N, C-alpha and C positions, 0 to 999 in steps of 0.2 A: 499712271501705272496702277494696275490692279493690285489691291491689297489682299493678301492671304490671311484674313482675320479668322482666328479659330471660332468655330461654331460652339456655343455653350450648350452642353448636354445635361449638366447636373440640374435636376428638377428644382432643388432648393434655390439655386442661383437664378434660374429662369423665373421663378415666382417672385423673387426679390426684385430683380431688375424690371420685371413687368409692372410691378406696383410702382416702382420709382419712375418709370418712363410713361406712366399714365398721368403724371403731373409734370410741372416744368422742371427742366434739368439744366445743369451747368456743364461747362467744358470738361471739368474734372471727372464727372460721372461718364460722359461720353468717352473720355480717354480710357477709363477703367473698362468700359464695355468693349471697346475696340482694341484692347490689349496694347495700347500705346503705339499704334501703327500710324497715327496721323500727326501732322505738324500742328502747332498751336493755332494758326490761322484757320486750318480745316476744322479743328475741334470747335472753335468759336462759331464757325458757319453752320456746322451740323447741329449744334445745340440750338442756335437761333432758328434754323429751319424746322427742327422738330417741335420746338415750342410753339411756333405758329400753327402747326398742324394740331397740336394738343389743344390750343386755344379754340380752334374751329370746332373740334370734337366736343369740347365742353359746352359751346354755345348750342350745339345740336343735341346735347345729352346722349352722345354715343361714345363708345369705348375706342380710344386711340390705339390700343395694343392688346390683342391683335385687332387690327382695323378691318372693317368690312370693305369689300370692293366698292360698295355704294358710297360709303363715307369718303373714300379716296377720290372717287370720280367727282363727287359733288365739290370736294375741296379744290381740285385742280381747275374745275370749271369756274369756281368762284374767284380764285386768285388770277385766273386768266383775264379777268376784266380789268385788272390793274397792272399785272406784271408781264414782262417779256417772256418769250418762250424759253430762253436760256435759264431764267430763274425758276420757271415752272418745272423744267426738266430736272434742275438741281433738287427741288423739293421732292420730286418723285424718287430720285436716287437716295435721298436721305430716308424716306419712308421704307424703301426696299432694304436699305442697310440695316436699320434697327430690327426689322422683322427677320431678316436672314440670320443675323448673329444670334438671335434668340431661338432660332429653329422654327419660326412660324412660317406659314405659307405666305409668299410674297403677293400682296393684293395688287401691286402695280402690274404684275404679269397677266392679270385677268384681261380677257379680250375686250371687255367694255371700257376698261381704263385705258388700254392701249389705243382703242379707237378714238377715245376722247383726246388723248395726247396727240394722235395723228391729225385730228381735226383742228386742234389748237395750233399745231405747227403750220398747217396750211394757211389758216386764217391770219396768222401773225408773220407770215413770210415777208421779209423785208422791213420788219419793224425795228430791227437792230441798226444802230448807227454804225457806219463804217469807221474804222480806226483812222484818226487824223495822222497823216504822215509827217514825221520830223525829217526834213530834207537837208541836203548839204548847205543850202543858203541859210537855213536856220542856224546850223552849227557855226558857220562863218560869222554871222551877225553876233551870236553870243560870244564867240571868241574875241571879236573886236571890242566888245563892251566889258567883258569880265577879265581879260588877261591883264588889264591895267589897274584892276581893283586892288585895294589894299586888304581886302577881307579874305581870310583863310577859307572861310566857308565858300566864297565864290570860286576860289582856286579848286577846292574839292569838287564842287558841282560841275565846273567846266571840264575837269578830268573825267567825271562820270559821263557827261554827254559825249565826249570823244570816244571813250572806251566802249560805251554801249553801242554807239553808231558804227564804229569801225570793226567791232567784234561781233555785231549783230546779237548782242547779249539779251537774254530774257531777264526779267526783273529778278528771278531767283538766282540766275547765274551771276548777276552783279552783286546781289546780297551776299553770296557765298564766295565771291572772288577773293582768293588768298594771295599773300605776298609770294608764295612759292610758284605761283602761276606766271610771274613776270620774269622775262629773260632779258638781260642786258647785252645787246650786241654792240659792235664798235661805234656805230653812229645812230642807233635807234633802239627802241624798246620793242619787245614782242611779248604777246600774251598767249598762254596755252589754255584753250577752252575745249573740253572733251579730249579728243585725240589730235586736235589741230593746233598748229602754231601760227599765230596771226601777227605779222609784222605791222606795227603802227606807223602812221605817217610821221614826218618830222615834227609837225605841229602837235599832233597827239602825244608823241614821245616827250616833247618839252613840257607840255601841260601836265602830263602824268608825273614826270620827274620832279617838277616843282612841288606838286602835292606830296610826293613821297619824301622829299627832303624836309618838308615841314612835319609830316606825320611821323617820321622816324621808322625804325625797324622793329619796334616792340609789338607784340601781339601777332595775330594770324591773318587778319582781314585787311584788305587794301582800303576800302571805304568805310569809315567809322563815323560815329556820331560826334557832333561838336555841341557843347552845351552853350547856354546863353552868355556865359562869360568867356567864350572862345577856347575853352579847354577841350582838347582832342581826347576822346576815349578809345578803348580797344575793342568794344563790342561792335558787331556788324550792324549796319543799318537795318531797320525792320521795313516791312512792306509799306507801312504808312509814311515813313520818312522818305522812301524812294518816290512814292506817289507825289508827295509835296515838292520834292526837288524837280520832278518832271512838270508839275503844274506851274512851278515858278518860272520855268523856261517859257511857257505860254504867256505868263504875265510880263516877263521882261521883254518879250517880242511884241507885246501889245495886241495879241491875237484874241479873237472872240470865241475861241474854242480851246479845249484843254488837251494836252498830250497825255497819253496813257502809257502803261508799261510796254506796250507793243509798238508804239509810234516810231521809235528809232529803228526797230527791225523792219518795219514797213517801208520807211524812207530809204534805208540802206538796200533793201531788196529791189525797190523801184530804180535806184541808181544803177545797181548791177545790171538790171534788165535793159536799161537805156544804153548801157555800155556794150550790149550784145552778149552778155554772159548767159549761157544756157540755163534753163530752169532747173535741171538736175544739179548743176553746179551751185546755183543759188540755194537749193534745198540743202546741199552738203554744207555750204558756208554757214547757213543759219541753223543747222542741226535739226531740221524738221524731219519727222518720221515719214512724211509723204509730201509730194509736190502740191497738194491741195491748197495749203495756205499761201505758199509763194505765188501760185497762180492767182489766188484771190487778191493778194496784196498788189500785184502788178496790174490788176484790172481785168484779167481773163476769167470772168465768172463762169462761163460755160465749161472751161477746162477744170476749174476748181470743183464745180458740182459733179463732174464726171469722176474725178478722183475720189470725192467723198463717197460716191456710190459704191466704190470698191470695198468700203468698210461697213456698209449697211447689211444687216441680215434680215431677210424677209420671213415672216411667220404667217401661217394660215390662221384666219380668225375662226374661233370655235363656233 
């Protein structure tokens, strides 16, 4: 979602921030500059990305802010030797953000920089690894091994796998999943995600109910941290914890690849497609803004690319 960050117009503040952002910055300074519009994880990422650009500028003895278009072009060409296009694009977005908030001309919009980004995108097409799908058979195997465990952590993790899979939850939706989103029906549980009520299977309902009985009704979040002594907290899981839980699923299954935050959505989308569910219904179930990602996840790359084209804007090169 686009952030409506106020542009700084006060000359004194612009000068102060410009001096500060010509050196290495931390997340707190980025948060101050962006008026508290970003989550903690985003602030950390922006600070890290900007510091990499500042480091490059220092090695070239050039000014990072306002940056010249030549410096930006040379930077993205350098990092393209080691980084994926998605990372390079993120670096460019960070450079644009800092310049825009301080009222400077955006060097990334320059035609030469845009041409360089376009060339890198073409050259690196296909370098991204496809997301490994977490399938129903994975879920059933984990259920068979974890439901007899005496570990409360295993009960929580198993409930996470079931809820994420059957609800097609994103990592952020799982992190923010609250007790108020659970509905108790006569013989099953249902969860409310967005505007949709999703009835869980009998197995998922039992697994989730067992975790809820242990977790209790205090606090707001369903899935919370468990310390090394087995004490259950009330704070929500952070992104790193969720990543470790998903990675642990790969380890438990003895796989040579690691599941990501999208793996369960991918597997669930593939299962729905195999059942004959229409792509628009899969899009609705997974709360995707367009059918591009569902098409990609079920293996219809041509359709996915066609849908992505609808969101591209073409600009003439100066």
